Structure formats: structure tokens, C-alpha cells
N, C-alpha and C positions, 0 to 999 in steps of 0.2 A: 609331692604330687606332680605328675607330668604336666597337667594343664597350667599350674602356677609357674612352671618353668618355661612356658611358651610353646609346648608341644601341641601341634594341631589336634583338635578334638577327634578328627577322623582316625588319626594314628592311635590315639588313646583308645578309641572304640575298638579298633582292630586288635590292639595288644591285650585288651582286657576280655576280648571275645564277646562283646556285647553285640546283639543282633542288629540293633539300630542306634543311630547317633542320639536319638531322644533318650534312650536308656542311660547312656553315658552322661548326657547333659542334665537330665533329671536327677541322677544320683549325685553328681558333683557340682550342682548349680551354686552351692555356697562358695566354691572356689572361684567361679566365674564372677560372682558379685564383687569380690575383692579385686579382681582384675580390671573391672570397669573404671575404677578411680585411676589406676595406672594408665589405662588407655586414654582417658580424658587428658591427663597430664601430658602424655606424649604428643597428642594432637595439638594441645595448646602450645607446647614448646615448638612444634613444627611450624605452626602458623606464625608465632612470634618471630622465629628465625627467618621465615620466608619474607615477612613484611620488612624486617630489618635489612635483608639482602636486597630487596626491591628498592627500598629507600636509598640505600647506599649506591645502587646502580644509577638511580635518577640524579643523585647529587653529583656523581662523577660526570654524567652527561652535561649537567648545568655548568660545570667548571670548564668544559671544552669550548 
């Protein structure tokens, strides 16, 4: 499925010929639910990496 591969819902809507985005999302909402966990994991990893980078930067400043 295109949504599960990261294709934007508007593109999927157009390719499937759905009149509105709500038709696409209502029809394929089960796919989106599975994508939520992946999105949360990506956000958590981003935040952890961001904090680690900021901490590293502060430690470098302290050494100078």
C-alpha cells in the first residue's frame, strides 16, 4: 500500500481517483494506525538525538 510506504495521502487520493481525502483516509485508516507507532518512534529518536547533540555541545563549551 502506498500509504504504508510513506506516499503522501493527497498523492494516494489522486492516484486512486477519490473525490476527497476523507474517502481515502476513511478507507485506509487501518494502514494509518500502524504508521502512528512508527511516527512516535521516529519522533522519540529525533528528540533523543537532539538532546544528545545539545549536551555534547555544552560539554565542549565547558572544556574551553
